[in-house]
N, C-alpha and C positions, 0 to 999 in steps of 0.2 A: 277186023277191028281197026279203026283209024286213030292213030296216036294224036293227030292234030285236033280231032274232036274231043278226045279225052282231056286234053289240056285246057280247052275252052269252056267245058260244061261240067256241072256236077249233077248227080242224080241222088235225090233224097231217098230215105227208106220207103216212103210211100209212093215213090215213082215219079215225083215231080222233077222236071229238068230246069236247072237254074243257070243263068248266065250273068256275066259282069256287065255293068253299065258302060256305055261307050264314052270316049273322050278323056281317057286317063293318061295316055302315053306322052303326048307333047302339047305345047302351048299351056303348060301348067302355071307359068309365072303370072299370066293375066287372070287366072281364076282365083277366087277368094279361098281362104282356108275352109270356110263352110261348104263351098261348092265341092272342093276336093274330098272332104269327108263324106259328103252325100254320095259321091260317085263310087265309094268303096262297097256299096251294097250289092247283094246278089238279087236278081229279079227272076221271076218265073217266066219261062218261055211259053207262048201260046200252044195249046194242045195239038194243033195241026202240024206245028214245027217240031214239037217234042217227039211226036211219032217218028218223024224222019230222022231225028238225031239219035234216038234209041236204036234205030235200025243200023246206023253207022257205027255205033259203039260195040 
């Protein structure tokens, strides 16, 4: 089990793997509030990557 992978991904009850959108950590001052709110979403990882991530968890 990889703790680093657990921190970065979520697995739903149905087995989908979710990740956060990129670009949230720095250079936030130049982004609009709308853009920052949009970046808070979780998005689904493609199936071929999800398989690898599940193996690491």
